[in-house]
N, C-alpha and C positions, 0 to 999 in steps of 0.2 A: 931075838926078833929084830930085823932091820926096821928102822923107823921110817915108814913111808906114809905120809898123810893121805895119799890117794890110794893106798892099798885096798881099802874097802870098795872102791869103785871097780877095781879089777875083779873082786869077788862077786860083785853084782853081775858082771858079764856072765860068769859061770852059772849064777842062780837064775838069770833070765833065760838062758839057753843051755840046757844040760849038755848038749852035744858040742857046744862051742869050746874052743881052747881058751882057757882063762888068761893065757899069756898073750899080750898084745903083739900083733905082727909088726915088723919094722915099718916105719912110715914110708909109704910109697910116694909121698910128696911132702913138702915142708909142712910142719905142724901148723895148726890154725894160728893166724896172727892174733895178737892179744894174749896168746899162750906162750909163744916162743920167739917171734921175731917182728913185733910191731903190730900196728892196728890193721884190722881188716879193711881193705879198700872199700870206700863208700860206694854204694850203688848209685846209678844215675838218678833214680827217683828220689826227690827231696824227702827227708825224714824229719819230722817234728816230734820230739820225745814227749812233749806235753800232750799233744793230740793222741799219741799212741797210748800213753798212760791212761788218759781219759777213756779210751776205747777198752782198755783192759778192765778198768774199774766198772765201766758200764756193763761189760760182759759178766763180770763177777756178780753184779747186782741182779742181772736178768736171769742168769742160768746157773746160779750157785749150787754147789754141792757141799756136803760136809759142813753144815752150819754156816754157810755163806762165806767160807774162806777160800775154797778151791773151786776151780772150774776148768774144763778143757776148752781152750779157745785157740785152736789152730786156725787154719785158713788165713785170711788176710791179716789178722792181728799178729799171728806168729810170723807170717811171711815177711811183713815189713821189717821187723826187728832182725829176722834171719838175714835179710838182704843187707842190713846195716852192720850187724855184729857177727853173723855166722854162728848162730846158736847150735844148729845141727852139727857143724864141724867141731865146735867147742865141746858138745856133749860126747863126742866120740874120740876125743883126744885124751889119752891116758898117760900117766907116769909109770914106766915099766921098771923103775928102780935105778935107771941110769939116765934116761932121756924121755922126752915127750914123744909119743907115737900115736899116729892117727889110725884108728881101727873101727870102721863103721859096722859095729856088731849088731845094731838094732835097726829095724825098719823105721825110717823117720815118720811113717804114718801110724805107728802103733798108738793105741789110745793112751798108753802110759806116757807118751811124749807130748807135751803141750799143756800139761796141768800147771796152772799158775796161782800164785798168791801175791797180792800187792800189799806192801807195808809202808805207810807214810812215815817219813822222817821229819817232815816239815811241810809248810804250805806249798813249796815248790820243789820238793825232793822226796824220793821214794826208792824202795828196793822192790823189784819184782823177782820173785823166786820162780824159776822155770824148771819143771821136772824133765829130766832127760829120759828116765826109764825107771823101772822098779823090778828088783829081783825077788827072791824068796822072802827076804826079811828086811830089806832097806832099799831106799831109792838113791839115785844120783841126780844132782841138780846143778844149775848155774844161776848166778845172781846178776841181774841187770840193775845198774845204778842209774837212776834218772834224776837229773838235776837241771832244772830249767828246761831248755829246749834240747839238751844233750843227753845221750845215753852211752854207757860203756859197760863192759863186762868186768865185774870184780874178779881179781885174781889173788890166790892165796899161795904162800910159800909151801913147796912140797915137803921141805924138811927145815923148819926154822932153826937158825943158828948154825946150820951146816952148809946149806946151799942157797944160792940166790935164785934158783929156778922157781918159776911160778906157773900155776895152772888154774883153770877156771872151775873144774868139776869138784863138787863137795858132796859129802854124805850127810843126808838128813839134817839140813840147816834149820836153825830156829833164830829168827831175828828179834832182838830187843831194841825197839826204836828209842826208848828213853836213854838207855846206856850206850846206844850206837854200837852194839856188838852183835855178832852172829856166833852161835854155838853149834858145833857139828859133832855127831856121834857116829863113827864108823865101826860097826860090829864086825868082829873077826869070825863070828859064828852066830847062829840064830838065837842062842840063849842070851846073847848080849853081855856075857860075863867077861869078855875080853875084847880088845880093840883099841881104838884111839878116840879120845875126847878132846876137842880143841875149842878155844875161844879166840875169835878174831875181832879186831876193832875196824868198824866201817869208817874208812877215811875218805878223803876227797878223791874225786876221779875214780880210778880203778884200784886204789890202794886198799888192800885187805891185809892188815898186819897182825901177826900172831901175838896174842897176849899171854896165853898159857896152853900147853899141850900136856895131856896126861895119857898114860898108856898102861895096859895090863895085858900080859901074855896069857895065852890060853893054857889052862892047867887041868889036871884030872879032877881036882877038888873044886866043886861048884860052891861059891859063897851063898850063904842064906839070903843076903841082901845084895842086890846089884845096884851100885851107885857110882857111875863113872866119874862123877865130880870129886870123888875121894881117892881115885887111883893115883899111883906115883907120878909125880911131875917129871917130865923128861925135857921140858923147855919152859922157861919163864922169861918174859921180856924184862922183868925187873932185876934179873940176876946180872 
């Protein structure tokens, strides 16, 4: 199995739309900045990340779902950060095994896009997890790092230790604010007995550095217990 940390996001495309070709089409224009070639040009409208985060948290408090963690807050809340960071573009930029390709396979107005979670890292710092979409058994997401009045998209290496290429889309992230890490689990199939399990460190700015990556190939024999944190290590920052 080729080690592709964003492979699960390609599988999501097929799950979300059975008729869609799961292989991303070649980019028809340069990949989204922040993923391939620098920062997205700022919109003319001033953007204050503190005010935007306050609006996110206010929306979560007012219209929360799933025990007060998630809520769909598209409209102005999404549009402001979309203008600043290009979230829609980031959501539809995939790693095809060789390069980053832009392939808008989902309707930006789908209810699955726009689901948010806000995780405080400190008094003036937070991570906002934004859902791009959801397939048959997992979702794809981007992480917005808010620090003071600034906001950037976190980017992860697509193949730690092998390539310097980074992308923003992650599979099923879980943020640990105390450890300042995010854990992702990309299922290679619905059972979740194979795929990629990775831990990243939440750094300054857009830095999302791999701490450890584990992987298990799909096999005919299904284990009695599925625990991706025990799978074979294919990358460790400590090595």
